[in-house]
Backbone bond lengths (Angstrom), bond angles and torsions (degrees), N, CA, C in turn:
res aa  C-N    CA-C-N  psi(-1)  N-CA   C-N-CA  omega(-1)  CA-C   N-CA-C  phi
1 M - - - 1.478 - - 1.544 111.68 -
2 T 1.287 112.03 -35.58 1.519 116.57 -178.22 1.514 109.29 -71.09
3 L 1.332 113.17 -37.48 1.490 115.91 -177.87 1.535 112.27 -67.72
4 A 1.283 117.30 -39.11 1.443 125.54 178.41 1.525 108.25 -66.54
5 S 1.325 120.08 -39.97 1.464 122.01 177.31 1.543 111.48 -70.17
6 F 1.321 118.31 -34.19 1.470 120.79 177.07 1.538 111.68 -68.17
7 I 1.344 113.58 -41.04 1.490 117.42 -178.12 1.582 109.62 -66.20
8 S 1.301 117.75 -38.11 1.427 120.04 177.95 1.593 114.96 -80.30
9 S 1.276 115.92 -5.99 1.501 118.99 -179.39 1.471 113.15 -76.87
10 G 1.294 116.57 165.76 1.429 120.64 178.21 1.526 112.50 -75.02
11 T 1.272 121.86 -21.36 1.451 126.59 177.57 1.554 109.88 -63.68
12 S 1.306 115.62 -45.50 1.487 118.22 179.15 1.503 109.61 -64.52
13 H 1.311 118.40 -39.67 1.504 116.05 178.79 1.484 112.98 -66.88
14 A 1.346 114.53 -36.76 1.533 116.72 177.71 1.602 109.67 -65.86
15 I 1.302 116.13 -38.03 1.434 116.70 179.43 1.524 112.82 -69.12
16 L 1.329 115.54 -40.37 1.469 120.41 174.89 1.524 114.64 -66.44
17 N 1.316 116.26 -35.52 1.468 120.17 173.44 1.506 111.49 -66.06
18 G 1.333 115.73 -44.13 1.482 120.36 173.77 1.476 113.06 -56.55
19 L 1.302 118.59 -44.08 1.444 123.44 -178.52 1.548 108.76 -69.15
20 A 1.290 117.73 -40.55 1.495 120.06 175.45 1.499 110.64 -60.59
21 F 1.362 116.15 -43.66 1.452 121.03 -177.35 1.568 108.27 -64.19
22 F 1.322 115.55 -42.64 1.534 117.69 -178.56 1.513 108.82 -66.90
23 A 1.380 118.01 -39.94 1.471 118.70 177.12 1.521 111.28 -61.60
24 F 1.377 117.84 -38.68 1.438 120.76 179.78 1.554 111.53 -67.25
25 V 1.289 116.01 -43.17 1.492 119.05 178.48 1.509 109.01 -67.86
26 L 1.260 121.38 -33.15 1.444 124.91 178.02 1.546 112.50 -68.11
27 W 1.359 111.79 -41.70 1.417 118.71 173.72 1.552 114.76 -59.64
28 L 1.291 112.95 -48.06 1.515 118.49 175.19 1.523 112.77 -60.86
29 S 1.324 113.52 -41.65 1.518 117.66 -179.62 1.446 109.73 -62.42
30 L 1.361 119.85 -44.85 1.415 121.88 -175.93 1.574 109.02 -66.24
31 G 1.351 115.58 -34.29 1.441 117.94 178.54 1.542 113.01 -69.29
32 Y 1.363 113.27 -36.75 1.504 116.22 176.39 1.529 111.63 -72.64
33 W 1.338 118.62 -33.20 1.408 121.22 178.32 1.578 110.64 -67.16
34 T 1.279 114.96 -38.78 1.496 121.55 178.81 1.537 107.82 -65.15
35 Y 1.333 118.44 -42.25 1.454 121.96 176.88 1.530 112.07 -63.39
36 K 1.322 118.70 -45.81 1.446 119.34 179.77 1.557 113.19 -66.63
37 D 1.359 114.44 -40.26 1.417 118.16 -176.52 1.545 108.66 -70.25
38 A 1.354 118.01 -38.75 1.492 122.51 -179.55 1.509 107.76 -64.04
39 R 1.306 119.38 -41.49 1.487 120.00 179.35 1.556 112.91 -63.15
40 R 1.281 116.82 -29.71 1.472 120.08 178.56 1.484 111.69 -82.09
41 R 1.332 121.24 -20.54 1.427 124.06 -178.79 1.441 118.91 -107.19
42 I 1.376 116.64 -21.74 1.480 119.96 -170.37 1.510 109.10 -122.47
43 E 1.307 121.07 131.74 1.465 122.58 179.97 1.543 114.21 -78.39
44 D 1.306 114.68 -35.54 1.502 121.32 -174.80 1.448 111.33 -73.35
45 P 1.288 120.08 118.59 1.553 121.40 178.19 1.515 113.26 -62.27
46 L 1.357 116.47 -30.16 1.476 117.86 -179.70 1.503 109.61 -68.19
47 L 1.329 121.13 -40.41 1.435 122.44 174.52 1.497 113.93 -65.31
48 V 1.307 115.50 -37.39 1.516 119.95 174.91 1.516 110.06 -57.80
49 G 1.343 114.09 -49.73 1.422 117.02 -179.75 1.534 115.97 -65.93
50 L 1.360 116.94 -36.47 1.407 123.19 174.06 1.546 111.27 -62.86
51 S 1.359 119.35 -43.71 1.410 120.12 175.38 1.492 116.06 -59.51
52 T 1.355 113.87 -40.86 1.436 121.96 178.72 1.456 108.95 -64.19
53 L 1.351 120.29 -42.78 1.445 125.41 -176.70 1.520 110.01 -66.01
54 V 1.316 116.74 -39.67 1.491 119.51 178.86 1.446 108.19 -66.86
55 A 1.374 120.87 -37.97 1.421 120.93 -180.00 1.500 111.68 -69.54
56 L 1.294 120.58 -28.35 1.467 121.84 178.92 1.513 114.22 -89.00
57 V 1.343 119.06 -30.87 1.386 122.71 -179.91 1.499 113.29 -75.81
58 L 1.393 114.20 -37.48 1.489 117.19 178.26 1.565 107.01 -105.80
59 P 1.312 118.90 86.44 1.457 119.73 -169.02 1.581 111.42 -61.95
60 F 1.309 115.26 134.83 1.408 127.49 -179.86 1.500 114.94 63.47
61 V 1.281 122.50 -8.77 1.449 126.75 176.69 1.537 107.56 -104.21
62 G 1.290 116.16 -39.00 1.464 121.18 -175.87 1.558 112.36 -56.45
63 P 1.304 121.07 -43.52 1.423 119.27 179.61 1.524 110.85 -65.19
64 F 1.216 119.11 -32.09 1.551 122.82 178.60 1.538 108.84 -70.39
65 I 1.326 114.36 -37.91 1.495 116.71 173.95 1.511 113.08 -62.54
66 Y 1.332 111.04 -41.74 1.518 118.75 177.76 1.504 110.28 -60.20
67 M 1.326 113.67 -43.83 1.446 117.78 -178.22 1.560 115.92 -63.78
68 L 1.377 110.07 -25.69 1.491 111.49 177.29 1.494 116.73 -76.77
69 F 1.336 115.21 -30.23 1.419 123.03 -178.28 1.569 117.24 -106.41
70 R 1.300 117.40 2.54 1.519 119.07 -179.60 1.533 109.41 -72.93
71 P 1.321 113.63 156.37 1.492 118.33 173.34 1.547 108.56 -60.94
72 P 1.364 113.61 149.61 1.454 114.78 -173.50 1.556 114.31 -81.78
73 E 1.365 118.85 -7.78 1.431 118.00 -176.50 1.634 108.12 -141.20
74 Y 1.253 112.25 156.70 1.543 119.13 177.72 1.510 110.56 -70.14
75 L 1.351 113.82 152.26 1.483 118.42 178.23 1.545 110.60 -60.25
76 E 1.330 117.83 -36.92 1.440 122.65 179.72 1.478 108.32 -61.29
77 D 1.314 122.39 -44.18 1.467 124.00 179.17 1.515 110.85 -62.02
78 V 1.349 116.68 -42.39 1.454 121.03 179.67 1.480 110.77 -60.41
79 R 1.357 115.19 -47.25 1.479 119.23 179.27 1.523 112.11 -63.61
80 E 1.305 118.57 -42.65 1.433 121.77 178.34 1.530 112.70 -65.04
81 R 1.292 118.55 -35.98 1.484 122.36 176.53 1.489 109.69 -66.10
82 E 1.370 113.76 -41.72 1.526 115.92 -177.62 1.495 110.48 -68.37
83 L 1.403 116.65 -35.62 1.463 117.28 177.31 1.541 112.27 -67.15
84 E 1.371 114.96 -39.61 1.452 118.06 177.99 1.500 112.44 -63.21
85 I 1.309 116.95 -37.74 1.496 122.12 179.77 1.474 107.75 -67.26
86 K 1.360 119.08 -43.73 1.421 122.22 -178.01 1.608 107.60 -65.86
87 A 1.318 117.12 -39.36 1.503 116.97 -178.93 1.498 110.62 -68.84
88 I 1.344 117.41 -32.85 1.478 122.05 178.12 1.484 109.52 -67.26
89 E 1.382 116.99 -43.99 1.433 122.58 -178.92 1.526 108.83 -64.97
90 E 1.270 118.46 -38.95 1.454 121.60 -179.81 1.582 110.83 -67.11
91 R 1.368 114.45 -39.77 1.390 119.70 179.12 1.552 110.25 -66.54
92 I 1.307 117.13 -41.83 1.438 120.18 177.37 1.497 112.06 -65.65
93 S 1.306 117.17 -37.94 1.510 120.36 -175.40 1.554 110.20 -79.42
94 A 1.331 118.67 -15.76 1.390 122.67 179.41 1.589 108.93 -65.05
95 V 1.339 113.40 141.80 1.438 116.66 -178.22 1.523 109.32 -68.93
96 D 1.274 117.50 121.68 1.450 123.84 -179.85 1.447 107.63 -120.66
97 I 1.339 116.05 95.03 1.466 122.11 -176.12 1.503 107.93 -93.63
98 R 1.362 114.07 131.02 1.494 120.63 179.55 1.472 110.05 -126.51
99 C 1.304 117.16 155.50 1.455 122.93 175.81 1.517 107.06 -69.73
100 P 1.371 116.62 134.80 1.436 121.12 176.49 1.484 118.83 -65.08
101 V 1.312 114.67 -18.36 1.484 121.35 -175.12 1.516 109.35 -98.84
102 C 1.370 118.83 -58.49 1.438 120.65 -174.98 1.528 114.98 -101.09
103 H 1.333 116.73 -4.74 1.442 125.66 -179.45 1.496 113.98 58.87
104 A 1.354 118.00 26.40 1.448 124.64 171.36 1.582 108.20 -72.60
105 E 1.311 114.51 147.51 1.471 116.80 178.04 1.500 106.51 -76.13
106 V 1.357 113.30 132.91 1.518 118.73 -176.87 1.561 104.14 -129.30
107 D 1.415 113.63 156.75 1.401 120.13 176.33 1.506 110.95 -83.56
108 A 1.316 118.84 157.58 1.464 124.21 178.83 1.527 112.46 -59.41
109 G 1.329 113.74 -27.77 1.482 116.61 -174.45 1.527 115.28 -93.89
110 Y 1.368 117.18 2.54 1.385 121.45 -179.35 1.554 110.75 -72.91
111 L 1.290 117.37 138.43 1.452 121.70 173.02 1.533 110.70 -90.05
112 V 1.350 114.11 -34.32 1.475 120.56 -175.30 1.442 107.26 -132.38
113 C 1.393 118.04 145.59 1.484 120.21 179.70 1.527 106.28 -71.51
114 P 1.281 121.91 129.75 1.417 124.21 179.38 1.494 115.74 -71.32
115 V 1.356 119.25 -11.26 1.404 123.37 -177.19 1.576 107.08 -95.64
116 C 1.222 118.59 -52.85 1.532 122.13 -171.20 1.529 112.26 -112.09
117 T 1.320 121.41 -1.60 1.465 131.82 -177.67 1.494 113.70 55.05
118 T 1.296 116.81 33.63 1.443 124.11 173.13 1.526 108.55 -73.49
119 K 1.307 116.84 130.05 1.489 118.70 -179.80 1.538 108.71 -70.21
120 L 1.337 118.92 119.57 1.408 123.21 -178.66 1.555 113.90 -92.42
121 K 1.300 115.55 -41.95 1.465 121.17 -176.32 1.506 108.64 -138.03
122 Q 1.263 115.96 159.12 1.504 124.70 175.46 1.518 105.57 -86.03
123 A 1.310 117.70 143.46 1.410 121.91 173.87 1.555 111.37 -97.14
124 C 1.364 112.80 147.77 1.466 117.74 -176.57 1.577 101.94 -69.47
125 V 1.341 114.60 142.61 1.523 121.55 -179.57 1.501 107.52 -75.06
126 S 1.282 121.33 -22.39 1.488 121.18 -178.26 1.489 112.93 -96.39
127 C 1.274 121.40 -49.13 1.458 121.64 -175.49 1.504 113.64 -109.04
128 G 1.353 122.29 -13.13 1.405 125.38 -179.69 1.474 117.96 79.53
129 A 1.376 117.90 7.03 1.452 122.92 177.93 1.499 111.43 -69.38
130 P 1.343 118.59 148.54 1.564 121.33 177.17 1.473 105.98 -69.92
131 L 1.329 113.27 138.62 1.477 123.54 177.15 1.473 113.70 -116.51
132 E 1.288 115.62 144.40 1.450 123.62 173.92 1.500 110.63 -77.55
133 P 1.331 120.04 145.67 1.543 121.07 -175.41 1.519 111.67 -60.49
134 I 1.316 119.75 -29.45 1.535 117.51 -173.04 1.544 110.23 -92.51
135 W 1.303 120.92 -1.16 1.450 121.18 178.45 1.507 114.65 -68.87
136 Q 1.219 120.88 138.10 1.475 125.04 176.22 1.529 113.28 -97.48
137 V 1.402 116.76 -15.90 1.426 119.96 179.46 1.538 109.07 -148.44
138 C 1.248 119.22 147.05 1.498 120.11 177.78 1.526 108.09 -68.89
139 P 1.323 114.00 124.15 1.484 114.98 179.72 1.548 113.30 -74.03
140 Y 1.331 119.76 -8.58 1.452 122.22 -179.22 1.512 112.08 -91.97
141 C 1.327 118.42 -39.45 1.464 120.63 -174.51 1.513 114.30 -124.92
142 E 1.399 118.33 2.27 1.438 124.29 179.88 1.501 115.68 64.16
143 T 1.340 117.91 21.36 1.489 121.06 177.74 1.500 108.38 -81.27
144 P 1.362 118.06 129.14 1.517 120.55 174.08 1.492 108.50 -59.92
145 I 1.352 113.10 143.41 1.499 120.62 -178.72 1.553 105.21 -101.90
146 E 1.317 114.22 128.39 1.484 120.78 172.88 1.521 109.60 -77.78
147 P 1.417 117.57 124.67 1.372 118.43 -179.51 1.527 112.58 -67.84
148 A 1.340 116.91 144.25 1.483 120.95 -179.55 1.511 108.80 -73.02
149 V 1.302 116.57 147.24 1.431 122.86 177.96 1.556 104.81 -73.71
150 P 1.393 115.31 127.17 1.450 120.41 -179.20 1.549 107.70 -60.07
151 G 1.369 119.05 141.46 1.415 124.52 172.23 1.453 113.81 90.13
152 T 1.347 117.74 -8.43 1.432 119.09 176.83 1.530 111.09 -98.11
153 P 1.295 120.58 136.73 1.481 119.41 177.78 1.484 110.59 -74.20
154 P 1.268 115.29 151.39 1.509 118.90 -179.88 1.528 109.02 -66.90
155 A 1.273 114.02 142.76 1.524 119.30 -179.89 1.493 109.16 -76.70
156 L 1.272 117.02 128.30 1.466 120.15 175.01 1.561 108.92 -82.13
157 G 1.331 115.54 147.40 1.386 121.88 174.00 1.520 116.37 74.74
158 T 1.333 117.29 14.30 1.451 118.68 -178.60 1.517 110.32 -67.74
159 R 1.338 119.22 -30.04 1.450 121.98 -175.17 1.555 107.58 -70.69
160 R 1.287 119.09 -42.28 1.447 123.33 178.09 1.483 111.86 -64.34
161 A 1.241 116.73 -39.68 1.555 121.92 179.26 1.442 110.87 -65.11
162 R 1.356 119.65 -37.57 1.431 123.55 179.75 1.542 110.85 -71.73
163 R 1.312 116.32 -39.39 1.501 119.16 177.12 1.398 111.69 -63.77
164 A 1.345 119.19 -40.96 1.482 123.04 -177.26 1.533 108.15 -69.27
165 S 1.368 120.52 -36.06 1.431 122.71 -179.10 1.507 110.08 -71.95
166 R 1.261 119.81 -27.58 1.534 124.47 179.70 1.533 108.95 -72.00
167 R 1.246 118.62 -29.35 1.546 122.30 -172.71 1.464 111.10 -79.99
């Protein structure tokens, strides 16, 4: 008797209306969350709309279906990772010249390593520009390059001695 009187009372109607309102607000919140999350994870606006529609048409189940099939990461994270990979690839592909003796970083124009004074390149006898070992002629002044005698170490200080003799 008390259960029947409680069901027919105004209190039970207020509680049921409150629960229905809470369920309605929760349903709208889940639809909004699905829309916001899909916009952060999916580029195609059609798929974002479809995800939101599934979340709203299938109350309380649609967002869980969306969570099963959504992309695992945000678009911002994907772009950031691609930029990091690109930066790493550029850093790797950049010419990193090091001294063969002390492994100090040297510039492509250095004739001698500034750390250990190892001769890195031969200087042109005419203009003093650094020359690559395989060059037959200086590209700066067109002076023919005399090939080094195999087995002999490069002479250190030859550039300074030539400058002093010119003065």
